N, C-alpha and C positions, 0 to 999 in steps of 0.2 A: 323374524324369520328371513332367510335369504335364499332365493331360488338359485340352484346350482346351474352354472353354465356348463353344459355337458358336451362331450364330443359328438354325440348323436344330435343332429339338428332336425332331421326330417323323419317322419314315420315313428316318432316316439309314442309309446303307449302310456308312459307315466311321467310325472314331474317330481323332482327331488328337491327338498328344502332342508337347509341347515337350520336347526332350531336353537334358540338361546344365544349364548355368547361363547366366544372361543375360550378355551381353558389352557391347561399346561401344554406347552409345545406349540401353541397358536392354532390348534385345530378345534373344530366343533366336535362335540361328543354325542349329539343327538341329531338324527335325521328322520324326516317324515317322507314317505313316498305316497303320492296321490295319483289317482287316475286322471288323465288329461280330459276325458270326455265329460265326466260328471263331478269331478272334484272330490270324490270319496277317498278318504285316507285308507290306504291298504295296510300299512305297517309303520311302526316307529322303531327305529334301530337305536339302541343305547349302547355306546361304546364304553369300554373301561375308561374311567377318569381317575387318574392317580395311580401311584405304584401298586402293584399287585399285593405287596406285603403290608400296605398301609391300611389299618382297620377303618380309617375314615374315607377311604377311596370308594367311589361309586362303581359297583360291579357292572360289567357289561361285556359285550362281545369284543373280540379283537379283529383287526384287519385280516389276520390269517384265517380266522373262523369263516369269514365271508368268502375268501379266496378258496378255501377247502370245499365249501358248498358249491361254488361255481365250477371248480375242478371236477367234482363228482358228477355234476350235470353234463359237463362237456364230454367226460369219459363215457357216460351212458349214451349220449347222442352219437358219439363216434363208434360205439359198439352196435348201434341200431341203424334204422333206415334214414336217419338224418345226418349221417357222416358227410362232412365236407372238408375241403382243403382249409377253408377259413376257420372252421371249428378246430382242426388239428393245429393250426398256427396259434390260435388263441390258447388252446390247452398247453402248448409248449411254453408260451410266455407266462401263463398263470403259474405253471410249475416252476419256472425260473424265478418268478417273483417270490414264491414260497421258499425256495432254496436260499435266496438272499436274505429274506426276513428271518429264516431260521438261523442263518449264519450270524446275523446281528444278535439274536437271542443267545446263542451259544457263546459268542464272544463276551457278551455282558455277564453271563453266568460264570465264565472263567475268570473274569475280573472282579467277581463278587459285587457287582452293581446291579444285577437283575432285580427288578422289583423296587428300584429306588429312582430318584431324580438325578443321581450322579451320572456323569457321562463316561 
């Protein structure tokens, strides 16, 4: 396991660890999130490993799934009593990230390489 060096340095509630070895594309596919105070594991996140059309692929969440969850939370905060300029800016950039990732998916689909290792 490898502990992530995160942007947040102070006042962190949790620690994030990459689990196992890197896979296709050089990325880890499993992450554990632990509480800083007592070391209890809160969740393990399993990312998709391998092309979506490959029966041997390990099914998992996509980066966009996590961004959509965070987007939903930020929208709710902005609609409620926790609205802030910082949340609004974060929401804007999360939505921008989703747009770029969707563009990549659409481009790959148009080239008939979506769900493969082909570039």
